[in-house]
N, C-alpha and C positions, 0 to 999 in steps of 0.2 A: 475362621477368617484368616486370610493371608496377611502378611505384614503390610502389604500395599492397601488392603481393604481396611485394616485397623487405622492406618494413617488417614485414609480418605474419610472414614467415619468421624475422626476427630476434626478434620478440615471442614466437614459438612456444616458444623456449627457456625463457622465463620463466613459462610456464603449465603446464609439465610438472612434477609433483611429484618430489622427489628420491627416490633409492632408500631412503634412511634413513626419510623420512616415509612412503613407501608401505609399508615393512616394519612400521613402528609401527602404522599404521592397520589393516593386514591382520591383525596379531596381535590388536588390540582387537576387530575385527569377528569374528574366529574365536571369541574368548572369549565375546562377547555372543551369537553365534548358538548356541553350545553351552549357555549358560545359558538362553536362550529355549527351546531344544529340551527341556531338562530340565524347565522349568516347564510347557511345553505337554504333555509326556508324562503329566502328572497329570490331564489333562482329555480324556475320550473324544471330545469334539466337535472337537478340534484334529487336523488331518490332516498337518501338516508346517510347516516353517519355511523361509523364503527370504530371502536377503540381497538387498536391492534398492537403489534410489537410484543416484546418480552414481558412487559408489565401485564398486559391483558392475558397472556398465556400462562403467567405464573412462573416464569423462568428467569426473572431479572435478578441482577446482582446488587448487593447493597452499595450505595453511593455511586452506582454506575448505570442509572436508569435513563432511558430515553422514552418518550411517549410518541407513538405513531397513531395518527388519527386518519382514517380513510373516509373520503367523501365519495359515495357511490353515485354514478351518473347513468342516465338513460343511455343504452348502447347506441341509439341513433344520433346522439349528439356529435356534430362535426368536430374534427380533431382540434382545429384552432379555437373553437368555442370551449371545448373541454379544457384546454390548457389555460385560456384566459379566465374563465369562470372559476376554475380550480384555484388559481392564484389569488383571485379577488376574495374568495371565501377564506383562504388561509390568512391573508393579510388582515381581513376584518376580524377574524377570530383571535388574532394575536396582537391586535392594535395596542400600542403603548409599551411594547417590548421589542428588543432588537430583532429585526427580521431580515432574512436573506432568501435568495432564490437558489435552489440547487437543481441538478439535472440527473435524471436516470434516463429512461426512454423519453419521459416527459418532464417538464419542470414542476417543482413542487415547493412549498413554503417551509423554511426551517426558521425556527425562532428559539430564543432562550427565555424561559419563563420561570422566575424564582429559582434560577440556577439549574433548571432541567431543560435539556434540549428537546424540542418538540417539532415533529415533522407532520405537516398536514398535506396528505397525498391524495390526489384524485384517482379514482379507478372506475371502470365500467361495471355496472351491475349485471353480470353475465352468469350463465350456467357453467358448471365445470366443463372445461375443455373448449369453450367458445371464447377464448381469450382475445381481447383487442389491444390491451396494453400489458406491460410487464407487471404492473401493480395489481392486476385483476385476480391473480392467484392468492394474494395476501389474505383476504378474508377466509379463504379455505384453509390456509396454513394456520390461522388463528384457531379455527374450530378443531382442526386435527390435533394440535398440541394442547389446547385447553382440556381435551378429553383424557389426557394421559393421567395415570395415578400420581398422587403427590410424591410418592417415593421415587418415581421416575423423574419427575421435575427436579427433585433434589440432586439426582445424578447429573442432570443437564447443567445445573448450576456449578457443580464440581468441574465438569468438563470445560465450561466457559471460563471459570476462574483459572484453571490450568492453562488454557490457551492464552489467556491474558498475561499470565506470569511469564510464559515462554516467549511471548511477543508475536503470536500468530493469530490473534483474535481480531476479526474485522475483514470484510471483503472489499472495503474501499480500496481504490487504486493505490493509495499511499502505502498500504500494508500488504495487499494481495494475499490475505489469509482466509480463515474460515469464518463464515458468517454465523450469527446466532442460530439461524434456522438450520444450517448444516450441523451444528452441535446438537440441536434438538433431534434431528433425523437420525444422526449416528447413535445416540443413546436409545432412541425408540427402536431402531433396527437391531442393535447389538446387545442391548439389555442392561447397560450400566457403564459407569466410568471405567472401571478396571478392564472390562471387556473391550472397550474402545481403545484403551491404552495398549492392550495386548495386540489388538488388530493393527494399530499403527506400527508397533514395534517390529512386526514382521511384514510390513506393507511392501509388496513387490513393485518397484519402480518400472513403469512402462519403458520400452526401448525407444519408442517414438510416440508422437502425439501428446495429448494433455497429460500433465503430471498426475492429476487426481480426478476421479470420476465418482459421482454419487447422484443417482437419479432421484428426482423429486417424486415423492409418493402421491402428490396431488396432480402431477403431470409427468407421465413416464417418458415424454419426449424432451424433457428439460433436464439438462445436466447441471447440478448445483455446484460442481467442482470447477467450472470454467474460470472463475476468478482466482483460484488458488495457484500461486506460483510454485515452481519446483523448489525454490529456496524455502518457502513457508512449509511445504510438505516435508522437506529434508529436516528442517528444524524440529518439526513435530515428531518425526520418527526418532531422532536422536534423543529428544527430551523424554519420550515415552520409555525408551529403553533404559535411560538413566534412572527414571523414577521407579520402574519395576525392579531395578537392581538395588537402588538405595532410596527407598521411599522417605519422604519428608514433607511436613505440612507447608514448608516454604514454597512448594510447587503450586500452591493455591493462593498465594498472596504476593509477596515480592521476592523473586528469586535472584539472589546475587549472581552476577556474572564476573568471571575473572578478567579484569582489564590488564592488558600488557602495557604498562606505563612506559616501558623502555622504548616503545614504538612511537611515542607521542612526538618526538622530534622529527620523525620522518613524515608525519601527516601534513598534507597541504590542503588548503580550502580556497575555492573561488567564491567569495562572498559578494553578494550584490543585492540591490533593491529592484523592485518591479511594481507595475500597476497591480492593484488587488484583482484577484481572479477567483472564481468558484473553486473550492478545494479540490474536487475531482479533476477539473481542468488543469489547475496548477500542478498537481502531482503527475498527471499524464505528461505534461510538458517537461517537468523536471526529470522524470525517468528517461524520456526520449533524449533530452539534451545530454544527460550523464552518459548514456550509452554511446552517443555519437562523439562526445568529447574524448572518451577513453579510446575509441577507435582511431580518432585523429592523432592522439598522442602516440599510440603504438605504431601507427604508420610512419611516424617521425623517428621511431626507435626507442621511445620511452615506455618501458613495460610497467603496467599498473597491476599490483597484486589485488587490490580491492577498491571499490568505489561505491558511493551512495549519495543520495540527496538529503538535505535537511531544510526545514522551513518553519517559520512562525505562523504559516498559513494566512498571513496578512500581506506584508509588503517586503519581507526580507527572506532570502533563501541562500543556500550554499551548495556547491558540489564539492564533496570531500573525497580526497584521494589518498591511498596508501601506495606510493610508488615503489617499485623494486629498484629503480635507478633514478637518481636526481641529476646526474651529469653523464654526458656521452663523450666518446673520443672526438677529436677534431675532424677526422676523416671517416667516410662511410663508403661501402661498396655500392656499385650499381651494376646489375647483371644485364648484359645485352644478348643479342641473338647468336645462334651458332654460325660459324664462319662460312658455311655453305650458302647462307642467305646474304649474298653479296650486297645487294642494294640496302637491305635493312642494316647491315653492319656499317656501311658507309654513312647512312643517315644517323645512326646511333653515335658514331664517333664525331661526326660533324656537329651534332647538336650539343655535345659535351666538350668540344675541343678547347674552349676557353677556360674551363674549370677543372678538367681532369688533371690529376697529379701522377697517375700511373695507369698504364694500359697493359693488359696481359690476356692470355687465353687459358681457361681452366681445363680440368681433366675431362670435361664433356664437350670440348671444342667450342665453348661459349666465350665471347669477348666480355671481359670485365674491366671496370675502371674504378679508381679511387677518386672521390671528389670531396671537397670541404663541406661540412655540415653548416647549414645556415644557423641552426640553434643547437647549442650543446648544453645549455642550462635549462632545466625544466621550469624553474620559476619564471625565467624570462620568456620562455615559449608559452607557458600558460597565460601570462599577462597579455602577450601579443594575440593569442587566440581569443581570449575573452573580450578583448577590445576590438576584435574584428580585423586585426592586422596580419593574420597568418592563416588565411584560407577560411572557407566556410565549413562549419562543423555539422550543419543540419539541425541547429537549435530552432525551437519554435520562435515565432515572431516576437512575442511578448518577452520571453526569456532573453533572446538575443539582444533586443533593444535595452533591456535592463542591464545586461552585462556590459554592453558598449558604453553605456552612460556612467555606470557606477562600480564596475567590478574591481575588487582588490584581491590579490593573491596573498594569502597569509600562511606563515609557517612558524614553528617554534614559539618564541615569546609573544610575538604579535598575535598569533592564533590563540594562545592561552589567555591573553588579555581580552580578546573579543569573546572567547567562550565563557569567561568569567562574568561578562555582562549579559550574554544571551543564553538562556538555559537550553533552547532548542539546538543551538550550535554545540554547546557543551555535550548534550546527549548524543549528537551525531558523531563527534570526535570519539567519545567513549565507545559508541557502538562499533566503529570501524576498527578499534584496537582491542576488542573483547572477544574471547573465545565463545563459540556457539555452545549453548546449553547441551549437555550430553556428550561433550567431546573430551571429558576428563578420563 
């Protein structure tokens, strides 16, 4: 065995659920499947119920289990009826527990039952390749992975635990990482955790297009890597190299990151409240708003080294920034046309005549001027932007409304106090000032 294999063998003991936990989840799954079957029996469109997800496949991690239950529908069921009845079955099967509606291609029911997240998802009962909805492949995924040897499933658990510790496990838009099924397919194709780590350690980044590609063995036209961001891929590559260089069991549990506390005073956060939104919708809007806000700041001259969004996934969120500059000079340049474009030059000078402090011609025969900046302090500008007083940034309607109503721009002591109250904000501040794993 290599040193990496020795460490993985030791870590394997910690990623196998105990008999007691397995028995508890098995009993809960059996009860929920029975309730779902009873609810589905009232609807002639429903053809059956299947327990899916990592629990059914035997690749789930201790204390991190979700239950996926698929309700199969007659393929001739109209789409609106498919969605409506699917939600009715899910709500009935989880009655008495906190229930929400989530969206993939179609809406489905998510509930929390005895501390376990449960998804009840409608799919069409189709033959392989005759897909009508994105969930139709899932029953075939379950059968494929269930058939793997137990030793292979143990390697899958190792890979999932590694990805979780590194911070790249989960294909949801909040993380844009690797799904559980991607981990399963990687181990199935490459032969084990160590081989997957070696594969990532030498992964060639594409020059253009998607960062990561992995075809679905159940559907060779479907790329499983679509949801994986370049950031998540890069983190995985660096972490695998570091693990192979210095193997440690911490890579399969909680991996400490080096936080640069000296940067804490530079961090700024726009903290605001908003109407509750489905998690995927919320994170899509937060990512979009963060991107547009940074672009808006940089157009004004404020360079941002790093940015990210944070949220409690309920009613409070923040856009966290690590700026390179917090203050700008009082004057800025504006570049005009070349002198041969007479009308354009005259229009340029006329438009800026009241505010220009200096006019000259540069080495390329372009007219340039110096004008006063409207904003020189980033805190002031951020507050004006968040409250809608300094131009549109392209935020989503819900996020923009929440910002205008409640945004506070925090830095230093005020941000530390808010972070001490809200763990989600504290985690965001720590993330933005921490080195990526594998960068040592």
